[in-house]
TORDOKE-344618 format. One record per residue (C-alpha): residue number from 1; residue in one letter; z, y negated, x negated. Coordinates in nm, 3 decimals. Layout:
REM residues N
   resi   resn        zz        yy        xx
    NUM      A         Z         Y         X
...
***
This chain:
REM residues 112
   resi   resn        zz        yy        xx
      1      M     0.000     0.000     0.000
      2      Q    -0.090    -0.343    -0.131
      3      P     0.196    -0.594    -0.171
      4      I     0.039    -0.819     0.093
      5      T     0.042    -0.530     0.341
      6      A     0.410    -0.464     0.272
      7      Y     0.489    -0.830     0.336
      8      L     0.278    -0.830     0.653
      9      C     0.481    -0.532     0.777
     10      L     0.798    -0.723     0.688
     11      L     0.669    -1.024     0.883
     12      A     0.602    -0.797     1.181
     13      A     0.956    -0.660     1.156
     14      I     1.091    -1.017     1.161
     15      V     0.880    -1.114     1.463
     16      F     0.989    -0.808     1.662
     17      E     1.356    -0.856     1.567
     18      V     1.354    -1.223     1.668
     19      S     1.176    -1.139     1.993
     20      G     1.441    -0.878     2.071
     21      T     1.722    -1.116     1.986
     22      L     1.574    -1.380     2.217
     23      L     1.610    -1.129     2.502
     24      L     1.985    -1.092     2.453
     25      P     2.073    -1.366     2.706
     26      A     1.820    -1.226     2.956
     27      S     1.976    -0.880     2.927
     28      Q     2.293    -1.022     3.087
     29      N     2.528    -0.800     2.884
     30      F     2.280    -0.512     2.920
     31      T     2.296    -0.518     3.301
     32      N     1.935    -0.634     3.341
     33      A     1.747    -0.309     3.285
     34      K     1.401    -0.458     3.215
     35      A     1.527    -0.705     2.956
     36      T     1.751    -0.443     2.797
     37      I     1.470    -0.188     2.769
     38      A     1.237    -0.452     2.621
     39      L     1.510    -0.558     2.377
     40      V     1.572    -0.201     2.260
     41      L     1.197    -0.137     2.221
     42      L     1.148    -0.457     2.021
     43      Y     1.437    -0.370     1.790
     44      G     1.298    -0.016     1.756
     45      V     0.955    -0.147     1.652
     46      S     1.124    -0.384     1.408
     47      F     1.313    -0.098     1.247
     48      Y     0.995     0.111     1.237
     49      F     0.826    -0.161     1.030
     50      L     1.136    -0.188     0.809
     51      S     1.119     0.187     0.747
     52      I     0.768     0.136     0.609
     53      V     0.858    -0.171     0.403
     54      V     1.161    -0.010     0.236
     55      N     0.922     0.219     0.047
     56      F     0.752    -0.079    -0.120
     57      I     1.007    -0.360    -0.146
     58      P     1.359    -0.304    -0.285
     59      I     1.602    -0.265     0.004
     60      A     1.825    -0.559    -0.096
     61      I     1.528    -0.793    -0.112
     62      M     1.377    -0.652     0.206
     63      Y     1.702    -0.694     0.398
     64      A     1.771    -1.043     0.261
     65      T     1.421    -1.152     0.359
     66      W     1.435    -0.989     0.703
     67      S     1.773    -1.127     0.797
     68      G     1.727    -1.469     0.634
     69      L     1.388    -1.542     0.785
     70      G     1.506    -1.393     1.115
     71      I     1.796    -1.640     1.125
     72      F     1.567    -1.928     1.029
     73      T     1.303    -1.836     1.289
     74      L     1.561    -1.781     1.563
     75      A     1.718    -2.120     1.494
     76      L     1.379    -2.293     1.513
     77      V     1.274    -2.115     1.830
     78      S     1.611    -2.191     1.990
     79      Y     1.577    -2.557     1.896
     80      F     1.226    -2.599     2.036
     81      A     1.228    -2.352     2.328
     82      F     1.587    -2.383     2.450
     83      N     1.673    -2.737     2.338
     84      Q     1.968    -2.611     2.136
     85      S     2.089    -2.864     1.885
     86      L     2.078    -2.844     1.508
     87      N     2.292    -3.092     1.321
     88      F     2.230    -3.219     0.970
     89      W     2.439    -2.947     0.806
     90      S     2.267    -2.676     1.007
     91      V     1.929    -2.799     0.885
     92      I     2.058    -2.804     0.525
     93      G     2.191    -2.450     0.567
     94      L     1.861    -2.327     0.709
     95      A     1.674    -2.488     0.421
     96      L     1.905    -2.312     0.176
     97      I     1.835    -1.979     0.348
     98      V     1.461    -2.031     0.301
     99      I     1.513    -2.132    -0.062
    100      G     1.723    -1.819    -0.114
    101      V     1.458    -1.596     0.041
    102      V     1.192    -1.749    -0.184
    103      L     1.412    -1.703    -0.491
    104      V     1.487    -1.335    -0.426
    105      N     1.118    -1.265    -0.371
    106      I     0.992    -1.435    -0.688
    107      N     0.860    -1.191    -0.944
    108      I     0.986    -0.873    -0.782
    109      T     0.825    -0.558    -0.911
    110      L     0.670    -0.359    -0.631
    111      P     0.634     0.017    -0.682
    112      K     0.277     0.148    -0.686
***
């Protein structure tokens, strides 16, 4: 697998995880069956992609990237879609997460 393909799978895992997380309020504590089933399926697809990626990107880097960019994406979507506020320090923290993700991904050696 080419490195770009591994990162595309990681991006897919992030998108599916964020989509599932966005359904948490709609699941109404898992009492809304449709939202709960969709949430579980989205998380399952996310973990499927992670199971592919872990063979090509070191697990610590994969997990840091998945969780960090998931947090960043969720915060942005919540801000724009749900009008949730982000204060100055939240924005600084999110920027530091992105910087951290970039730093852990610089010059990693991918197995062939």
